[in-house]
C-alpha positions in Angstrom: -48.2 -136.1 88.3 -49.8 -137.2 91.6 -48.4 -135.5 94.7 -49.2 -135.4 98.5 -48.9 -132.5 100.8 -49.0 -132.4 104.4 -50.5 -128.8 105.7 -50.9 -127.2 109.1 -53.3 -124.3 109.2 -53.4 -122.0 112.2 -55.7 -119.1 113.3 -59.5 -119.4 113.8 -59.9 -122.7 112.1 -61.6 -124.9 114.6 -65.4 -124.6 115.1 -66.0 -122.6 111.8 -66.7 -125.6 109.5 -63.0 -125.7 108.2 -62.6 -129.5 107.9 -66.2 -129.9 106.3 -65.6 -127.2 104.0 -62.1 -128.6 103.2 -63.7 -132.1 102.7 -66.0 -130.5 100.1 -63.5 -128.7 98.2 -61.2 -131.7 98.2 -64.2 -133.8 96.7 -64.8 -131.0 94.2 -61.1 -131.4 93.0 -61.0 -135.2 93.1 -58.6 -135.3 96.0 -58.1 -137.8 98.8 -56.5 -137.5 102.3 -57.9 -136.2 105.5 -58.4 -133.1 107.7 -58.3 -133.2 111.6 -58.3 -130.8 114.5 -55.1 -130.8 116.4 -55.1 -130.3 120.2 -53.2 -126.9 119.9 -56.2 -125.4 117.9 -54.6 -125.9 114.5 -56.0 -128.1 111.7 -53.8 -130.7 109.9 -54.5 -131.9 106.5 -53.2 -134.5 104.1 -54.0 -133.7 100.4 -53.2 -136.2 97.6 -54.0 -136.1 94.0 -53.2 -134.5 90.7 -50.6 -131.7 91.3 -52.8 -129.0 89.5 -55.8 -129.8 91.8 -53.6 -130.1 95.0 -52.2 -126.7 94.2 -55.8 -125.2 93.8 -56.7 -126.6 97.1 -53.6 -125.3 98.7 -54.5 -121.9 97.4 -58.1 -122.4 98.8 -56.7 -123.2 102.2 -54.9 -119.9 102.5 -58.4 -118.4 103.1 -60.5 -121.3 104.0 -64.3 -121.0 104.4 -65.8 -117.6 105.2 -66.0 -118.0 108.9 -62.3 -118.9 109.3 -59.4 -116.6 109.9 -56.3 -118.2 108.6 -53.2 -116.7 110.2 -50.6 -119.3 108.9 -50.3 -122.2 106.7 -47.3 -124.4 106.7 -47.1 -127.0 103.7 -44.6 -129.7 103.0 -44.6 -132.2 100.1 -44.5 -135.8 101.4 -44.4 -139.2 99.8 -47.3 -140.4 98.0 -49.9 -142.2 100.0 -52.9 -143.9 98.5 -56.3 -142.8 100.0 -59.6 -143.8 98.6 -61.5 -140.7 99.9 -60.9 -137.5 101.8 -61.9 -138.2 105.3 -62.7 -135.9 108.5 -60.9 -137.2 111.4 
């Protein structure tokens, strides 16, 4: 089953390769969507793909890359959106 999740990650998540690392993990899992920095210091992601792989990505986001310090992660399932790749915005 294909699903999409909107995710906001907070903590030390900008300037630590969070978006680039997220993109690589998403590519590895065959997911599409995007990752972008927000003005408040958080990172927003849209993750779309097979539910099993989206769940794996959500689990990875709880820690992020080694340089990151994830303090909080909010996730919400949203309506399916078709994206052809995972972009860094």
